[in-house]
Backbone as a printed PyTorch tensor [residue, N CA C, xyz], in Angstrom:
tensor([[[-37.1630,  42.2590,  -4.5410],
         [-35.7520,  41.5620,  -4.7720],
         [-35.9280,  39.9970,  -4.4760]],

        [[-35.2430,  39.2120,  -5.2750],
         [-35.1680,  37.8810,  -5.0820],
         [-34.3860,  37.3630,  -3.8090]],

        [[-34.7410,  36.0730,  -3.3930],
         [-33.7570,  35.6120,  -2.5120],
         [-32.6990,  34.5890,  -3.1270]],

        [[-31.7700,  34.6040,  -2.3060],
         [-30.6190,  33.8120,  -2.9750],
         [-30.9610,  32.3380,  -2.9550]],

        [[-30.4610,  31.9180,  -4.1230],
         [-30.5690,  30.2840,  -4.2770],
         [-29.1840,  29.7250,  -4.5270]],

        [[-29.1160,  28.5130,  -4.2120],
         [-27.8880,  27.8450,  -4.4600],
         [-27.8170,  26.7830,  -5.7120]],

        [[-26.8470,  27.0810,  -6.4130],
         [-26.5860,  26.2330,  -7.5410],
         [-25.2210,  25.4040,  -7.5270]],

        [[-25.3090,  24.1370,  -8.1290],
         [-24.1390,  23.4850,  -8.0650],
         [-23.8750,  22.9670,  -9.4770]],

        [[-22.5450,  22.7820,  -9.5610],
         [-22.2180,  22.2450, -10.9190],
         [-22.2220,  20.6610, -10.9310]],

        [[-22.9710,  19.9710, -11.5890],
         [-23.1360,  18.5820, -11.6870],
         [-21.6970,  17.7280, -12.0420]],

        [[-20.9160,  18.4440, -12.5690],
         [-19.5730,  17.7570, -13.1020],
         [-18.4050,  18.1160, -12.0770]],

        [[-18.3940,  19.0850, -11.7560],
         [-17.0960,  19.3470, -10.5830],
         [-17.6390,  19.6670,  -9.2720]],

        [[-18.8350,  19.8740,  -9.0260],
         [-19.2790,  19.9310,  -7.7120],
         [-19.1770,  21.3140,  -7.2130]],

        [[-18.6850,  22.3380,  -7.8400],
         [-18.6220,  23.3380,  -7.3090],
         [-20.1940,  24.1640,  -7.1480]],

        [[-20.2170,  25.0060,  -6.0000],
         [-21.5150,  25.4100,  -5.6860],
         [-21.3140,  27.1000,  -5.4340]],

        [[-22.3550,  27.7980,  -5.6480],
         [-22.1630,  29.2730,  -5.6440],
         [-23.8040,  29.6680,  -5.2420]],

        [[-23.6770,  30.9350,  -4.9420],
         [-25.0260,  31.3980,  -4.6020],
         [-25.2150,  32.5510,  -5.6070]],

        [[-26.8630,  32.3150,  -6.2990],
         [-27.1580,  33.4470,  -7.0410],
         [-28.7350,  33.9780,  -6.8300]],

        [[-28.7690,  35.2290,  -7.1860],
         [-29.9920,  35.7070,  -6.9390],
         [-30.8940,  35.3280,  -8.2460]],

        [[-30.4530,  35.1340,  -9.4350],
         [-31.1270,  34.9330, -10.6250],
         [-31.2380,  33.5300, -10.6810]],

        [[-32.5370,  33.2750, -11.5210],
         [-32.5980,  31.8160, -11.6090],
         [-32.4570,  31.4500, -13.0150]],

        [[-31.8960,  32.4140, -13.7130],
         [-31.3690,  32.0540, -15.0940],
         [-30.2210,  30.9710, -15.1820]],

        [[-29.8140,  30.5440, -16.2320],
         [-28.9950,  29.4760, -16.2140],
         [-27.6350,  29.7830, -16.1530]],

        [[-26.9530,  29.8100, -14.6220],
         [-25.8470,  30.1910, -14.7350],
         [-24.6950,  28.9660, -15.0160]],

        [[-23.7120,  29.4120, -15.6640],
         [-22.3780,  28.5470, -15.8920],
         [-21.7900,  28.2470, -14.7990]],

        [[-20.9990,  27.0780, -14.8210],
         [-19.8710,  27.0790, -13.6030],
         [-18.5800,  27.8860, -13.8750]],

        [[-18.1430,  28.8510, -12.8730],
         [-17.0450,  29.3990, -13.3170],
         [-15.8980,  28.6300, -12.9950]],

        [[-15.6860,  27.5640, -12.3430],
         [-14.8070,  26.8010, -12.2080],
         [-14.3500,  26.0740, -13.1810]],

        [[-15.0050,  25.2380, -13.7230],
         [-14.6910,  24.1530, -14.9610],
         [-15.4120,  24.7590, -16.2600]],

        [[-16.0860,  25.5610, -16.2320],
         [-16.6330,  26.0760, -17.5150],
         [-17.3260,  25.1950, -18.2800]],

        [[-18.1350,  24.1900, -17.6450],
         [-18.8470,  23.0200, -18.4110],
         [-19.8930,  23.6150, -19.2420]],

        [[-20.2980,  23.0380, -20.4380],
         [-21.2010,  23.5170, -20.9120],
         [-22.4810,  23.4960, -20.5890]],

        [[-22.8030,  22.7110, -19.6780],
         [-24.2890,  22.4390, -18.9990],
         [-24.2450,  23.5290, -17.9220]],

        [[-25.5010,  23.7820, -17.7230],
         [-25.9390,  25.1090, -16.4230],
         [-25.7710,  24.2570, -15.2190]],

        [[-25.4760,  24.9710, -14.2440],
         [-25.4580,  24.6890, -12.9710],
         [-26.9640,  24.1580, -12.5340]],

        [[-27.0180,  23.2130, -11.5820],
         [-28.3000,  22.8460, -11.1080],
         [-28.4890,  23.3860,  -9.9470]],

        [[-30.2160,  24.0330,  -9.5010],
         [-30.3050,  24.6810,  -8.3870],
         [-30.6300,  23.5420,  -7.2170]],

        [[-29.9340,  23.6280,  -5.9880],
         [-30.4190,  23.0040,  -4.9910],
         [-31.9510,  23.0930,  -4.5510]],

        [[-32.5620,  21.9210,  -4.2120],
         [-33.9940,  21.9240,  -3.9420],
         [-33.8280,  22.2760,  -2.1110]],

        [[-33.2920,  23.3400,  -1.8090],
         [-33.1690,  23.6160,  -0.3270],
         [-33.1170,  25.1970,  -0.4890]],

        [[-33.7010,  25.6900,   0.9230],
         [-33.5470,  26.9500,   0.9150],
         [-32.1740,  27.5300,   1.2040]],

        [[-31.7720,  28.8310,   0.7680],
         [-30.3370,  29.0890,   1.0240],
         [-30.2650,  29.3070,   2.5050]],

        [[-31.0450,  29.4950,   3.2820],
         [-30.6520,  29.6080,   4.8300],
         [-30.3910,  28.3960,   5.4690]],

        [[-31.1190,  27.3950,   4.8150],
         [-30.8520,  25.7600,   5.4280],
         [-29.3920,  25.3750,   4.9490]],

        [[-29.1910,  25.7750,   3.7520],
         [-27.7180,  25.3400,   3.0040],
         [-26.7650,  26.0530,   3.8590]],

        [[-27.0400,  27.1280,   4.1780],
         [-25.9180,  28.1440,   5.0090],
         [-25.9150,  27.4280,   6.5700]],

        [[-26.7690,  27.0110,   7.0490],
         [-26.7000,  26.2740,   8.3350],
         [-25.8850,  24.8450,   8.4290]],

        [[-26.0170,  24.5320,   7.3050],
         [-24.9790,  23.3030,   7.2430],
         [-23.5260,  23.2440,   7.3470]],

        [[-22.7230,  22.3400,   7.9530],
         [-21.5720,  22.6450,   7.9890],
         [-20.7480,  22.4340,   6.6560]],

        [[-19.5010,  22.4650,   6.4770],
         [-18.9100,  22.4820,   5.0150],
         [-19.0270,  20.6180,   4.5900]],

        [[-18.5780,  19.8480,   5.7900],
         [-18.8140,  18.3790,   5.4460],
         [-20.1320,  17.9500,   5.2510]],

        [[-21.2860,  18.5280,   5.6770],
         [-22.4350,  18.1090,   5.4140],
         [-22.8530,  18.7670,   4.0480]],

        [[-22.4800,  19.9770,   3.6390],
         [-22.6650,  20.4250,   2.4450],
         [-22.0990,  19.5680,   1.2260]],

        [[-20.8840,  19.2000,   1.3910],
         [-20.1910,  18.3670,   0.4270],
         [-20.8180,  17.1370,   0.3760]],

        [[-21.2850,  16.6010,   1.5330],
         [-21.9190,  15.1520,   1.3940],
         [-23.4550,  15.3320,   0.7640]],

        [[-24.1810,  16.3280,   0.9690],
         [-25.2590,  16.5600,   0.4960],
         [-24.9330,  16.5880,  -1.1890]],

        [[-24.1320,  17.4730,  -1.5360],
         [-24.1110,  17.7640,  -3.0050],
         [-23.3930,  16.4610,  -3.5790]],

        [[-22.6390,  15.7720,  -3.0110],
         [-22.1020,  14.6170,  -3.5020],
         [-23.3000,  13.6640,  -3.8050]],

        [[-24.1790,  13.4650,  -3.0610],
         [-25.2610,  12.7740,  -3.0710],
         [-26.1830,  13.2730,  -4.1060]],

        [[-26.3990,  14.3010,  -4.3230],
         [-27.0580,  15.0530,  -5.4010],
         [-26.3430,  14.8530,  -6.8850]],

        [[-25.1800,  14.9890,  -6.8870],
         [-24.4440,  14.5540,  -8.1270],
         [-24.5080,  13.2810,  -8.5460]],

        [[-24.5730,  12.3570,  -7.2110],
         [-24.4520,  11.0310,  -7.9460],
         [-25.9860,  10.3430,  -8.2910]],

        [[-27.0390,  11.0400,  -7.4450],
         [-28.2390,  10.9120,  -8.1270],
         [-28.4770,  11.1390,  -9.5490]],

        [[-27.9980,  12.4110, -10.0950],
         [-28.1560,  12.8320, -11.4740],
         [-27.2210,  12.2050, -12.4040]],

        [[-26.1990,  11.4980, -11.8830],
         [-25.1250,  10.9570, -12.7600],
         [-24.6410,   9.5180, -12.3240]],

        [[-25.4180,   8.5950, -12.4130],
         [-24.9890,   7.0540, -11.8950],
         [-23.7100,   6.5910, -12.5170]],

        [[-23.3610,   7.0750, -13.8130],
         [-22.3950,   6.4450, -14.3220],
         [-21.0440,   7.1490, -13.5970]],

        [[-21.0420,   8.2330, -12.9690],
         [-20.0340,   8.6010, -12.1970],
         [-19.8170,   7.9470, -10.9710]],

        [[-20.7660,   7.2200, -10.3490],
         [-20.5090,   6.1130,  -9.3020],
         [-19.6930,   5.2700,  -9.8460]],

        [[-20.4410,   4.5630, -11.0740],
         [-19.5850,   3.4830, -11.6710],
         [-18.0780,   3.7130, -12.0160]],

        [[-17.7250,   4.8680, -12.4900],
         [-16.2360,   5.2900, -12.7550],
         [-15.6490,   5.4020, -11.3530]],

        [[-16.2380,   5.7490, -10.1350],
         [-15.4020,   6.1460,  -8.9850],
         [-15.1690,   4.8610,  -8.3220]],

        [[-16.1920,   3.7130,  -8.5970],
         [-15.7390,   2.5230,  -8.0280],
         [-15.0320,   1.6230,  -9.1040]],

        [[-14.7700,   1.7960, -10.0570],
         [-14.2420,   1.0450, -11.0730],
         [-12.7540,   0.7810, -10.6650]],

        [[-11.7910,   1.6460, -10.1770],
         [-10.5980,   1.3690,  -9.7000],
         [-10.5310,   0.4510,  -8.7230]],

        [[-11.4200,   0.4850,  -7.7160],
         [-11.4760,  -0.4090,  -6.4900],
         [-11.7350,  -1.8840,  -7.1260]],

        [[-12.6480,  -2.1040,  -8.1200],
         [-13.0680,  -3.2760,  -8.7460],
         [-11.8250,  -4.0550,  -9.3720]],

        [[-11.0970,  -2.9930,  -9.9670],
         [ -9.8700,  -3.2270, -10.9350],
         [ -8.6240,  -3.6890,  -9.8240]],

        [[ -8.3840,  -3.0300,  -8.9910],
         [ -7.4240,  -3.1630,  -8.1580],
         [ -7.5410,  -3.4110,  -6.5680]],

        [[ -8.4650,  -4.5640,  -6.4350],
         [ -8.9950,  -4.9920,  -5.2660],
         [ -8.0270,  -6.0300,  -4.6720]],

        [[ -7.0970,  -5.4060,  -3.8140],
         [ -5.8280,  -6.2240,  -3.2560],
         [ -6.4340,  -7.5690,  -2.5920]],

        [[ -7.3290,  -7.5340,  -2.0350],
         [ -7.7120,  -8.6860,  -1.1030],
         [ -7.9990,  -9.9720,  -2.1840]],

        [[ -8.7580,  -9.4940,  -3.1900],
         [ -8.8120, -10.7550,  -4.2970],
         [ -7.8110, -11.1300,  -5.0600]],

        [[ -6.7600, -10.0410,  -5.4340],
         [ -5.5820, -10.4160,  -5.9180],
         [ -4.6310, -11.3820,  -4.9540]],

        [[ -4.6120, -10.9540,  -3.7890],
         [ -3.9390, -11.7620,  -2.9770],
         [ -4.3960, -12.9950,  -2.6780]],

        [[ -5.6610, -13.1820,  -2.6340],
         [ -6.2590, -14.6200,  -2.5970],
         [ -6.0510, -15.5820,  -3.8640]],

        [[ -5.9460, -14.6970,  -5.1250],
         [ -5.8350, -15.4220,  -6.0020],
         [ -4.2610, -15.9260,  -5.9920]],

        [[ -3.6230, -14.9760,  -5.9410],
         [ -1.9610, -15.3750,  -5.7220],
         [ -1.6050, -16.3980,  -4.7380]],

        [[ -2.4040, -16.4490,  -3.5840],
         [ -2.1150, -17.5700,  -2.5610],
         [ -2.5500, -18.7520,  -3.0790]],

        [[ -3.5080, -18.9060,  -4.0350],
         [ -4.0920, -20.0030,  -4.5210],
         [ -2.9280, -20.7670,  -5.7500]],

        [[ -2.5550, -19.5010,  -6.4730],
         [ -1.5260, -19.9060,  -7.4750],
         [ -0.2910, -20.2820,  -6.8010]],

        [[  0.2790, -19.6330,  -5.5640],
         [  1.3050, -20.2720,  -4.8690],
         [  1.4270, -21.6350,  -4.7040]],

        [[  0.1180, -21.8070,  -3.8620],
         [ -0.1760, -23.4190,  -3.6610],
         [  0.0180, -24.1980,  -4.4960]],

        [[ -0.5030, -23.8880,  -5.7230],
         [ -0.4280, -24.9550,  -6.7480],
         [  0.9400, -24.9210,  -7.2790]],

        [[  1.8240, -23.9860,  -7.1230],
         [  3.0540, -24.0610,  -7.6980],
         [  4.0460, -24.7590,  -6.6110]],

        [[  3.7110, -24.6230,  -5.5170],
         [  4.5100, -25.3590,  -4.4450],
         [  4.3130, -26.8180,  -4.3720]],

        [[  3.0690, -27.2600,  -4.8860],
         [  2.5990, -28.8180,  -4.9810],
         [  3.4790, -29.2370,  -6.3840]],

        [[  3.3180, -28.4980,  -7.3070],
         [  4.1620, -28.8930,  -8.7060],
         [  5.5460, -28.8990,  -8.4930]],

        [[  6.0630, -27.9530,  -7.6720],
         [  7.4370, -28.1090,  -7.4200],
         [  7.9890, -29.0520,  -6.7110]],

        [[  7.1080, -29.6260,  -5.6620],
         [  7.3540, -30.8270,  -4.7400],
         [  7.4750, -31.9600,  -5.5400]],

        [[  6.4180, -32.1270,  -6.6780],
         [  6.2500, -33.3700,  -7.3420],
         [  7.5110, -33.4760,  -8.2050]],

        [[  7.7160, -32.2200,  -8.8150],
         [  8.8870, -32.0890,  -9.7460],
         [ 10.2700, -32.5000,  -8.9110]],

        [[ 10.3970, -32.3770,  -7.8260],
         [ 11.7560, -32.2350,  -7.0580],
         [ 11.8050, -33.6640,  -6.6270]],

        [[ 10.5150, -34.4920,  -6.3600],
         [ 10.7480, -35.7150,  -6.0490],
         [ 11.0030, -36.6200,  -7.3840]],

        [[ 10.6730, -36.1380,  -8.4600],
         [ 10.9660, -36.8830,  -9.5820],
         [ 12.5040, -36.6840,  -9.9290]],

        [[ 13.0190, -35.4880,  -9.7950],
         [ 14.3670, -35.3820, -10.0170],
         [ 15.1110, -36.0540,  -9.0210]],

        [[ 15.0140, -36.1510,  -7.8860],
         [ 15.5750, -36.9080,  -6.7370],
         [ 15.5460, -38.3960,  -7.0950]],

        [[ 14.3420, -38.9070,  -7.5310],
         [ 14.2730, -40.4370,  -7.9170],
         [ 15.2730, -40.6380,  -9.2250]],

        [[ 15.1780, -39.4660, -10.1960],
         [ 16.0470, -39.8080, -11.3250],
         [ 17.5710, -39.8600, -11.0790]],

        [[ 17.8380, -38.9500, -10.1220],
         [ 19.3370, -38.8180,  -9.6880],
         [ 19.7510, -40.1960,  -8.7880]],

        [[ 18.9400, -40.7090,  -8.0630],
         [ 19.1740, -41.8780,  -7.3700],
         [ 19.2900, -43.0730,  -8.0660]],

        [[ 18.3390, -43.1770,  -9.3200],
         [ 18.5230, -44.2280, -10.3370],
         [ 19.6650, -44.0940, -11.0690]],

        [[ 20.1480, -42.6520, -11.4080],
         [ 21.4320, -42.8120, -12.4340],
         [ 22.4680, -43.0620, -11.4350]],

        [[ 22.7550, -42.8880, -10.3370],
         [ 23.7120, -43.2340,  -9.3180],
         [ 23.8220, -44.6350,  -9.2050]],

        [[ 22.6250, -45.1930,  -9.0280],
         [ 22.5500, -46.7660,  -8.8800],
         [ 22.9780, -47.4920,  -9.9750]],

        [[ 22.7290, -47.0670, -11.3020],
         [ 22.7890, -47.6350, -12.4310],
         [ 24.3150, -47.4580, -12.6460]],

        [[ 24.9800, -46.2660, -12.2920],
         [ 26.3900, -45.9260, -12.3260],
         [ 27.1920, -46.9880, -11.6040]],

        [[ 26.7070, -47.3560, -10.2890],
         [ 27.4330, -48.2580,  -9.3710],
         [ 27.1810, -49.6780,  -9.9250]],

        [[ 26.1890, -49.9900, -10.4370],
         [ 26.0030, -51.1900, -10.9250],
         [ 26.8480, -51.5320, -12.2400]],

        [[ 27.0180, -50.2100, -13.1470],
         [ 27.8960, -50.6740, -14.1680],
         [ 29.3510, -50.7510, -13.6190]],

        [[ 29.7430, -49.9580, -12.7430],
         [ 31.3080, -50.0620, -12.2690],
         [ 31.5130, -51.4380, -11.8750]],

        [[ 30.4680, -52.0130, -10.8460],
         [ 30.7220, -53.2770, -10.4590],
         [ 30.8130, -54.2510, -11.6390]],

        [[ 30.0540, -54.1550, -12.6850],
         [ 29.8090, -55.1690, -13.8090],
         [ 31.4280, -55.0550, -14.5240]],

        [[ 31.5870, -53.8880, -14.7850],
         [ 32.8710, -53.4950, -15.6200],
         [ 34.2660, -54.0710, -14.6990]],

        [[ 34.1280, -53.9810, -13.6570],
         [ 35.2670, -54.5710, -12.7760],
         [ 35.2320, -56.0030, -12.6850]],

        [[ 34.0310, -56.7390, -12.3180],
         [ 33.9920, -58.0150, -12.6160],
         [ 34.3240, -58.6580, -13.9210]],

        [[ 33.9370, -58.0580, -15.0280],
         [ 34.3000, -58.2600, -16.4650],
         [ 35.8370, -58.2220, -16.5000]],

        [[ 36.4510, -57.0420, -15.9320],
         [ 37.9940, -57.0580, -16.1270],
         [ 38.5680, -57.9700, -15.2340]],

        [[ 38.1990, -58.2280, -14.2940],
         [ 38.7870, -59.2740, -13.4760],
         [ 38.8870, -60.6780, -14.0560]],

        [[ 37.3650, -60.9310, -14.6820],
         [ 37.2360, -62.2060, -15.3920],
         [ 38.2380, -62.4070, -16.4010]],

        [[ 38.4870, -61.3190, -17.4340],
         [ 39.2390, -61.5150, -18.3660],
         [ 40.7230, -61.2270, -18.2820]],

        [[ 41.1380, -60.7850, -17.3290],
         [ 42.6370, -60.5930, -17.0650],
         [ 42.9990, -61.9800, -16.4700]],

        [[ 44.1940, -62.3150, -16.8290],
         [ 44.7690, -63.5400, -16.0860],
         [ 46.1030, -63.2010, -15.4970]],

        [[ 46.0180, -63.4250, -14.0750],
         [ 47.1760, -63.0980, -13.2620],
         [ 48.5470, -63.6090, -13.9860]],

        [[ 49.4420, -62.6970, -13.7280],
         [ 50.9610, -63.1820, -14.2440],
         [ 51.4980, -64.4070, -13.8890]],

        [[ 51.2030, -64.9330, -12.6860],
         [ 51.8050, -66.0790, -12.0500],
         [ 50.8980, -67.2790, -12.7570]],

        [[ 49.9540, -67.3700, -13.0660],
         [ 49.1150, -68.5250, -13.7590],
         [ 49.4850, -68.5260, -14.9830]],

        [[ 50.1190, -67.5140, -15.8610],
         [ 50.4750, -67.5210, -17.1050],
         [ 51.8260, -68.3650, -17.3260]],

        [[ 52.7330, -68.1680, -16.3690],
         [ 53.9030, -68.9290, -16.2750],
         [ 53.8240, -70.5270, -16.0790]],

        [[ 52.7530, -70.6670, -15.2200],
         [ 52.5030, -72.1450, -14.8370],
         [ 51.9770, -72.9550, -15.9950]],

        [[ 51.1660, -72.3120, -16.9030],
         [ 50.7880, -73.1090, -18.0890],
         [ 51.7230, -73.1410, -19.1300]],

        [[ 52.8600, -72.5400, -19.2210],
         [ 53.6710, -72.6910, -20.2330],
         [ 54.7450, -73.8230, -19.8390]]])
C-alpha cells in the first residue's frame, strides 16, 4: 500500500491527501490543471500548524506562479494612500500659493477702483463747483 501524499491546487490553494500519484483534480475549484504534489512527507506536513501549512502552501504557489504575486500587489500600488496623500499635499500647497497671489491681485484691483472713484468724485465736485455761479454773484453783475 502506498503512503499518503499531500497535493495542493496552484490556483485556489486547496490541499488534500491522496494515496495515488495519478493526476488529481481540485475538488474545490475544478481547475483544469492537476493538483501539485508537495515535496514533503505526509507526516511532516501533518505536524505543521494550520498557519504554517498555509504559509508553506502560499510560498509554493507564489514560486510556481509569479504573476499571482504581481496581481496581489497591484492594488497596493494603485491605491497607495501615502503616495496619494503626499501628492495631494503638494497640490494643496501650490493651490494655496496661487490663491494668495490671486487674492492679493483682487485686493489691489479693489483698492485701485475705489481710489479712482474717489478721485472722480473729487474732480466732478470741483468741476461742478467751478461751473456753478452762486445766486448772489448773479445779482451783482446785473
